[in-house]
N, CA, C and O atoms as a GROMACS GRO file, in nm:
protein
  280
    1UNK      N    1   0.087  -0.104   0.007
    1UNK     CA    2   0.009  -0.002   0.004
    1UNK      C    3   0.096   0.114   0.003
    1UNK      O    4   0.075   0.195  -0.088
    2UNK      N    5   0.181   0.137   0.077
    2UNK     CA    6   0.262   0.221   0.114
    2UNK      C    7   0.341   0.265  -0.001
    2UNK      O    8   0.385   0.380  -0.005
    3UNK      N    9   0.372   0.137  -0.142
    3UNK     CA   10   0.485   0.148  -0.222
    3UNK      C   11   0.408   0.200  -0.327
    3UNK      O   12   0.461   0.262  -0.419
    4UNK      N   13   0.221   0.169  -0.318
    4UNK     CA   14   0.180   0.242  -0.440
    4UNK      C   15   0.141   0.372  -0.434
    4UNK      O   16   0.116   0.435  -0.537
    5UNK      N   17   0.131   0.426  -0.305
    5UNK     CA   18   0.114   0.583  -0.260
    5UNK      C   19   0.233   0.673  -0.300
    5UNK      O   20   0.237   0.789  -0.341
    6UNK      N   21   0.346   0.569  -0.271
    6UNK     CA   22   0.454   0.656  -0.328
    6UNK      C   23   0.484   0.647  -0.436
    6UNK      O   24   0.599   0.689  -0.442
    7UNK      N   25   0.448   0.613  -0.544
    7UNK     CA   26   0.449   0.563  -0.704
    7UNK      C   27   0.331   0.660  -0.745
    7UNK      O   28   0.332   0.709  -0.858
    8UNK      N   29   0.248   0.683  -0.673
    8UNK     CA   30   0.150   0.783  -0.740
    8UNK      C   31   0.190   0.928  -0.684
    8UNK      O   32   0.176   1.021  -0.763
    9UNK      N   33   0.233   0.953  -0.568
    9UNK     CA   34   0.262   1.109  -0.525
    9UNK      C   35   0.372   1.105  -0.643
    9UNK      O   36   0.334   1.165  -0.744
   10UNK      N   37   0.487   1.053  -0.651
   10UNK     CA   38   0.613   1.049  -0.784
   10UNK      C   39   0.535   1.116  -0.937
   10UNK      O   40   0.560   1.224  -0.991
   11UNK      N   41   0.423   0.994  -0.987
   11UNK     CA   42   0.415   1.025  -1.079
   11UNK      C   43   0.329   1.131  -1.109
   11UNK      O   44   0.327   1.178  -1.223
   12UNK      N   45   0.214   1.201  -0.965
   12UNK     CA   46   0.186   1.344  -0.972
   12UNK      C   47   0.316   1.451  -1.022
   12UNK      O   48   0.333   1.520  -1.122
   13UNK      N   49   0.387   1.431  -0.913
   13UNK     CA   50   0.513   1.531  -0.928
   13UNK      C   51   0.565   1.540  -1.067
   13UNK      O   52   0.619   1.640  -1.116
   14UNK      N   53   0.541   1.415  -1.133
   14UNK     CA   54   0.637   1.425  -1.260
   14UNK      C   55   0.556   1.472  -1.346
   14UNK      O   56   0.613   1.548  -1.425
   15UNK      N   57   0.426   1.457  -1.366
   15UNK     CA   58   0.280   1.499  -1.447
   15UNK      C   59   0.305   1.658  -1.411
   15UNK      O   60   0.324   1.730  -1.509
   16UNK      N   61   0.306   1.722  -1.278
   16UNK     CA   62   0.322   1.870  -1.295
   16UNK      C   63   0.404   1.920  -1.330
   16UNK      O   64   0.386   2.025  -1.393
   17UNK      N   65   0.554   1.864  -1.303
   17UNK     CA   66   0.706   1.937  -1.329
   17UNK      C   67   0.705   1.924  -1.550
   17UNK      O   68   0.773   1.995  -1.624
   18UNK      N   69   0.621   1.829  -1.587
   18UNK     CA   70   0.585   1.797  -1.713
   18UNK      C   71   0.504   1.951  -1.739
   18UNK      O   72   0.550   2.042  -1.808
   19UNK      N   73   0.388   1.954  -1.672
   19UNK     CA   74   0.322   2.068  -1.709
   19UNK      C   75   0.392   2.234  -1.723
   19UNK      O   76   0.384   2.327  -1.802
   20UNK      N   77   0.466   2.202  -1.592
   20UNK     CA   78   0.606   2.365  -1.600
   20UNK      C   79   0.645   2.407  -1.715
   20UNK      O   80   0.635   2.516  -1.771
   21UNK      N   81   0.709   2.264  -1.757
   21UNK     CA   82   0.799   2.275  -1.877
   21UNK      C   83   0.702   2.317  -2.005
   21UNK      O   84   0.728   2.404  -2.089
   22UNK      N   85   0.612   2.254  -2.001
   22UNK     CA   86   0.502   2.241  -2.131
   22UNK      C   87   0.498   2.382  -2.135
   22UNK      O   88   0.544   2.428  -2.239
   23UNK      N   89   0.439   2.496  -2.020
   23UNK     CA   90   0.387   2.626  -2.065
   23UNK      C   91   0.546   2.707  -2.088
   23UNK      O   92   0.567   2.779  -2.185
   24UNK      N   93   0.634   2.682  -1.996
   24UNK     CA   94   0.739   2.749  -2.025
   24UNK      C   95   0.806   2.706  -2.197
   24UNK      O   96   0.883   2.787  -2.249
   25UNK      N   97   0.778   2.611  -2.252
   25UNK     CA   98   0.847   2.608  -2.347
   25UNK      C   99   0.739   2.689  -2.473
   25UNK      O  100   0.782   2.756  -2.568
   26UNK      N  101   0.573   2.659  -2.441
   26UNK     CA  102   0.526   2.759  -2.488
   26UNK      C  103   0.529   2.947  -2.503
   26UNK      O  104   0.469   3.017  -2.584
   27UNK      N  105   0.614   2.984  -2.402
   27UNK     CA  106   0.630   3.091  -2.320
   27UNK      C  107   0.762   3.161  -2.460
   27UNK      O  108   0.775   3.263  -2.530
   28UNK      N  109   0.824   3.050  -2.441
   28UNK     CA  110   0.980   3.077  -2.504
   28UNK      C  111   0.901   3.053  -2.662
   28UNK      O  112   0.905   3.154  -2.732
   29UNK      N  113   0.841   2.948  -2.715
   29UNK     CA  114   0.766   2.996  -2.859
   29UNK      C  115   0.682   3.128  -2.875
   29UNK      O  116   0.633   3.159  -2.984
   30UNK      N  117   0.672   3.179  -2.797
   30UNK     CA  118   0.565   3.322  -2.840
   30UNK      C  119   0.693   3.429  -2.821
   30UNK      O  120   0.707   3.532  -2.888
   31UNK      N  121   0.765   3.391  -2.736
   31UNK     CA  122   0.901   3.494  -2.721
   31UNK      C  123   0.970   3.469  -2.872
   31UNK      O  124   1.016   3.570  -2.923
   32UNK      N  125   0.981   3.345  -2.947
   32UNK     CA  126   1.102   3.354  -3.041
   32UNK      C  127   1.012   3.384  -3.168
   32UNK      O  128   1.070   3.410  -3.274
   33UNK      N  129   0.903   3.381  -3.165
   33UNK     CA  130   0.789   3.416  -3.274
   33UNK      C  131   0.812   3.644  -3.258
   33UNK      O  132   0.833   3.718  -3.354
   34UNK      N  133   0.800   3.677  -3.148
   34UNK     CA  134   0.812   3.812  -3.138
   34UNK      C  135   0.906   3.846  -3.176
   34UNK      O  136   0.898   3.958  -3.227
   35UNK      N  137   1.033   3.788  -3.178
   35UNK     CA  138   1.122   3.798  -3.243
   35UNK      C  139   1.164   3.803  -3.358
   35UNK      O  140   1.238   3.892  -3.400
   36UNK      N  141   1.126   3.712  -3.418
   36UNK     CA  142   1.140   3.701  -3.557
   36UNK      C  143   1.059   3.815  -3.637
   36UNK      O  144   1.098   3.861  -3.744
   37UNK      N  145   0.953   3.850  -3.579
   37UNK     CA  146   0.858   3.912  -3.647
   37UNK      C  147   0.959   4.029  -3.623
   37UNK      O  148   1.007   4.051  -3.734
   38UNK      N  149   1.009   4.106  -3.541
   38UNK     CA  150   1.050   4.224  -3.534
   38UNK      C  151   1.214   4.219  -3.606
   38UNK      O  152   1.291   4.304  -3.650
   39UNK      N  153   1.216   4.076  -3.589
   39UNK     CA  154   1.377   4.048  -3.738
   39UNK      C  155   1.329   4.114  -3.864
   39UNK      O  156   1.373   4.204  -3.935
   40UNK      N  157   1.193   4.017  -3.868
   40UNK     CA  158   1.148   4.066  -4.010
   40UNK      C  159   1.104   4.201  -4.067
   40UNK      O  160   1.069   4.246  -4.176
   41UNK      N  161   1.117   4.234  -3.970
   41UNK     CA  162   1.055   4.427  -3.981
   41UNK      C  163   1.219   4.504  -3.995
   41UNK      O  164   1.256   4.592  -4.073
   42UNK      N  165   1.286   4.438  -3.899
   42UNK     CA  166   1.415   4.533  -3.964
   42UNK      C  167   1.428   4.499  -4.050
   42UNK      O  168   1.438   4.587  -4.136
   43UNK      N  169   1.436   4.385  -4.088
   43UNK     CA  170   1.486   4.357  -4.262
   43UNK      C  171   1.405   4.403  -4.341
   43UNK      O  172   1.476   4.450  -4.430
   44UNK      N  173   1.289   4.423  -4.370
   44UNK     CA  174   1.224   4.514  -4.460
   44UNK      C  175   1.256   4.668  -4.448
   44UNK      O  176   1.254   4.743  -4.546
   45UNK      N  177   1.285   4.707  -4.327
   45UNK     CA  178   1.333   4.850  -4.300
   45UNK      C  179   1.485   4.859  -4.390
   45UNK      O  180   1.518   4.956  -4.459
   46UNK      N  181   1.554   4.748  -4.373
   46UNK     CA  182   1.719   4.776  -4.434
   46UNK      C  183   1.671   4.778  -4.554
   46UNK      O  184   1.668   4.893  -4.596
   47UNK      N  185   1.622   4.682  -4.648
   47UNK     CA  186   1.610   4.675  -4.782
   47UNK      C  187   1.539   4.786  -4.827
   47UNK      O  188   1.560   4.816  -4.944
   48UNK      N  189   1.449   4.865  -4.756
   48UNK     CA  190   1.384   4.966  -4.772
   48UNK      C  191   1.459   5.131  -4.813
   48UNK      O  192   1.445   5.207  -4.909
   49UNK      N  193   1.551   5.136  -4.676
   49UNK     CA  194   1.642   5.222  -4.665
   49UNK      C  195   1.727   5.195  -4.792
   49UNK      O  196   1.734   5.284  -4.876
   50UNK      N  197   1.794   5.074  -4.812
   50UNK     CA  198   1.916   5.014  -4.886
   50UNK      C  199   1.833   5.070  -5.045
   50UNK      O  200   1.898   5.134  -5.128
   51UNK      N  201   1.752   5.050  -5.057
   51UNK     CA  202   1.677   5.041  -5.209
   51UNK      C  203   1.629   5.258  -5.162
   51UNK      O  204   1.645   5.328  -5.262
   52UNK      N  205   1.618   5.276  -5.133
   52UNK     CA  206   1.591   5.469  -5.132
   52UNK      C  207   1.716   5.517  -5.144
   52UNK      O  208   1.752   5.606  -5.221
   53UNK      N  209   1.803   5.437  -5.043
   53UNK     CA  210   1.916   5.503  -5.110
   53UNK      C  211   2.008   5.534  -5.167
   53UNK      O  212   2.085   5.630  -5.167
   54UNK      N  213   1.983   5.348  -5.274
   54UNK     CA  214   2.090   5.362  -5.407
   54UNK      C  215   1.968   5.451  -5.503
   54UNK      O  216   2.025   5.486  -5.606
   55UNK      N  217   1.858   5.488  -5.502
   55UNK     CA  218   1.779   5.596  -5.579
   55UNK      C  219   1.804   5.740  -5.549
   55UNK      O  220   1.751   5.834  -5.608
   56UNK      N  221   1.922   5.749  -5.418
   56UNK     CA  222   1.937   5.886  -5.357
   56UNK      C  223   1.802   5.969  -5.279
   56UNK      O  224   1.793   6.090  -5.258
   57UNK      N  225   1.729   5.887  -5.253
   57UNK     CA  226   1.585   5.977  -5.146
   57UNK      C  227   1.640   6.004  -5.029
   57UNK      O  228   1.598   6.106  -4.976
   58UNK      N  229   1.764   5.914  -4.943
   58UNK     CA  230   1.754   5.922  -4.855
   58UNK      C  231   1.872   6.036  -4.805
   58UNK      O  232   1.981   6.002  -4.851
   59UNK      N  233   1.881   6.148  -4.732
   59UNK     CA  234   1.989   6.218  -4.697
   59UNK      C  235   2.109   6.157  -4.624
   59UNK      O  236   2.101   6.075  -4.533
   60UNK      N  237   2.217   6.204  -4.674
   60UNK     CA  238   2.359   6.119  -4.573
   60UNK      C  239   2.394   6.189  -4.488
   60UNK      O  240   2.353   6.304  -4.479
   61UNK      N  241   2.499   6.123  -4.385
   61UNK     CA  242   2.592   6.156  -4.286
   61UNK      C  243   2.601   6.297  -4.321
   61UNK      O  244   2.602   6.311  -4.443
   62UNK      N  245   2.610   6.423  -4.246
   62UNK     CA  246   2.670   6.518  -4.261
   62UNK      C  247   2.630   6.633  -4.354
   62UNK      O  248   2.683   6.744  -4.354
   63UNK      N  249   2.526   6.590  -4.436
   63UNK     CA  250   2.444   6.684  -4.555
   63UNK      C  251   2.335   6.704  -4.486
   63UNK      O  252   2.246   6.620  -4.471
   64UNK      N  253   2.336   6.892  -4.409
   64UNK     CA  254   2.191   6.931  -4.340
   64UNK      C  255   2.131   7.022  -4.449
   64UNK      O  256   2.026   7.079  -4.419
   65UNK      N  257   2.187   7.046  -4.584
   65UNK     CA  258   2.118   7.174  -4.641
   65UNK      C  259   2.147   7.267  -4.617
   65UNK      O  260   2.126   7.348  -4.708
   66UNK      N  261   2.213   7.323  -4.492
   66UNK     CA  262   2.239   7.463  -4.460
   66UNK      C  263   2.360   7.518  -4.493
   66UNK      O  264   2.466   7.456  -4.486
   67UNK      N  265   2.343   7.677  -4.544
   67UNK     CA  266   2.417   7.739  -4.581
   67UNK      C  267   2.543   7.722  -4.438
   67UNK      O  268   2.514   7.711  -4.319
   68UNK      N  269   2.694   7.724  -4.506
   68UNK     CA  270   2.811   7.802  -4.427
   68UNK      C  271   2.844   7.944  -4.474
   68UNK      O  272   2.840   7.994  -4.586
   69UNK      N  273   2.883   8.001  -4.342
   69UNK     CA  274   2.970   8.119  -4.364
   69UNK      C  275   3.103   8.119  -4.416
   69UNK      O  276   3.172   8.017  -4.406
   70UNK      N  277   3.145   8.221  -4.472
   70UNK     CA  278   3.291   8.203  -4.496
   70UNK      C  279   3.349   8.333  -4.481
   70UNK      O  280   3.470   8.349  -4.496
   0.00000   0.00000   0.00000
């Protein structure tokens, strides 16, 4: 009887640990999906910027369009 109770208790502990691990895995998956979406947005932004830069639509560093007095 005592051995059966011990096995039941251990099985319940293992089941609880598995539930916790599964919940953590789902959380990580959600975070990874968020990071993947953000990375895709950044890639799109870089692609858009690179295309605009090759077309001359973006200003370059140091060129502000103001005139200098000499």
